[in-house]
C-alpha positions in Angstrom: -45.5 38.8 2.7 -49.0 38.6 4.3 -49.6 36.5 7.4 -51.9 33.5 7.1 -55.0 34.3 9.2 -56.3 30.7 9.2 -54.0 29.6 11.9 -54.6 32.5 14.3 -56.8 31.6 17.3 -60.1 33.5 17.3 -61.1 35.5 20.3 -64.3 34.3 22.0 -67.3 36.3 21.2 -69.1 38.3 23.9 -71.9 36.3 25.6 -75.5 37.3 25.6 -78.3 36.5 28.1 -79.1 33.2 26.3 -75.5 32.0 26.5 -75.4 32.7 30.2 -78.8 31.0 30.7 -77.7 27.9 28.7 -74.5 27.6 30.8 -76.4 27.8 34.1 -79.0 25.3 32.9 -76.3 22.9 31.8 -74.7 23.3 35.2 -78.0 22.7 37.0 -78.6 19.4 35.2 -75.0 18.3 35.2 -74.2 18.6 31.5 -70.9 20.2 30.6 -69.5 20.6 27.1 -66.2 22.3 26.8 -67.0 23.8 23.4 -70.0 25.7 24.9 -67.9 27.3 27.6 -65.1 28.3 25.3 -67.3 29.7 22.5 -68.5 32.7 24.4 -66.9 35.0 27.0 -69.3 34.9 30.0 -68.7 37.2 33.0 -69.4 36.0 36.6 -72.1 38.7 36.9 -73.9 37.2 33.9 -73.8 33.7 35.5 -75.0 35.0 38.9 -77.9 36.9 37.4 -78.9 34.1 35.2 -78.7 31.6 38.1 -80.9 33.8 40.4 -83.5 34.3 37.7 -83.6 30.6 36.7 -83.8 29.4 40.3 -86.6 31.9 41.0 -88.5 30.7 37.9 -88.0 27.1 39.1 -89.4 27.9 42.6 -92.3 29.8 41.1 -93.1 26.8 38.8 -93.0 24.4 41.7 -95.3 26.6 43.8 -97.7 27.0 41.0 -97.9 23.2 40.4 -98.4 22.5 44.1 -101.2 25.1 44.3 -102.9 23.6 41.2 -102.7 20.1 42.6 -104.0 21.1 46.0 -106.9 23.3 44.8 
């Protein structure tokens, strides 16, 4: 007799760069959805790299806006 595969839990898919970036952005603005965190398997290294890149981009944007306003 064949086992019914509809009831078996699915393993989370491997996360990409966009999934890690979305998770970090949601964390920066305070939005958390449990379904987003469980739908992909994100490693701590992916979160750290995404956070460093996004914070650097944020600082660069702030500096650019300030330079434009002051010039």
